[in-house]
N, C-alpha and C positions, 0 to 999 in steps of 0.2 A: 357190724363193722369188723373187718379183719385187722390183724396186727399192723400190716403195712399201711392201711388207711389211717389207723390210729397214730402211727408214727409220723405220717405226713402232717397230721393235725398238730401233733406235739411240736414238730419242727417249725411249723408256721407260728405257733404261739411263742415258742422260744425266741424266734427271730423278732417278733413284735416286742417282746420283753427285753430284748438285747442281752440274751444269755452270753456270758463270756467263758463259762466253764462247760464241762460235759453235761449232756442232756440225757435224762432217763428215757430209754426206748424199750419197747416190748420185743421180745424174741419172736421172730417170724418163722419158727420151725413148724414142722408138720403136725405136731401135737396140739390139737385144738384146745386142750386144757392147760397148756403151758402159760404161765404168768411170770416167767423169768424176766427180770429187768436188766438191760445192759446199758452202760454209760458210754455215750458217744459224743465227741465234739461235733458241734453243729456243722462246721466246715466239712468234716469227714462224712457226715450223714448226706450232705448235698452231693459230695463226690461219689458216694456209693449209689445214689439215686440217678446219676447220669447214665448208668447202665440199667435199662428196664428189666433185665433178667437177674440182677443182683438181689440177694436175700440176706438180711441181717439176722444172725442167730447168736445165741449164747454159745460159749465155747463147748464143743462136744455135742451140741444139738444138731439135728439133721433136718433136711427137707427132702421129701421124695423127689426123685429124678433131678438131683443136683450134685455138684461136686464142690469141695472146699477150694475156694479161690485164694483166700488169704486169711491167716489168723492174726488178729491184732490184739493189743493188750485189752482184755476184757470182753472181746466179741470176735466172731468169725464173719467173714463175708463168703457166702456160697453163691454158685452160679446155677441158675435154673436150666437144666438140659432138656426139659420136656418139649421145647420148641425146636430143638436141633434135630436134623435128620441123621440117619445111621452113618452116612459118609463123614459128616462133620465130627461125630462122636469118635469114629475110628481114627481120625487124623489128629484129635486133640491130645 
């Protein structure tokens, strides 16, 4: 199971348990050995997941073929560029 799938399961469980504070999520960077935990509000996590190409990472961590979309307190949101063609990348 990759970090994104694990985070989805964590979010489901947190929703069932009615978490009201931040939820521990795994960094989704390219380093398969990364075990960094980031704390994210459940509402923010669901908002991030509205974009299929959004990647949740620890600050300063990267994911291949992605760019930093926004830095938040305690985590970054990156955007997966691997599905974009060259024309889209030039205009971004």
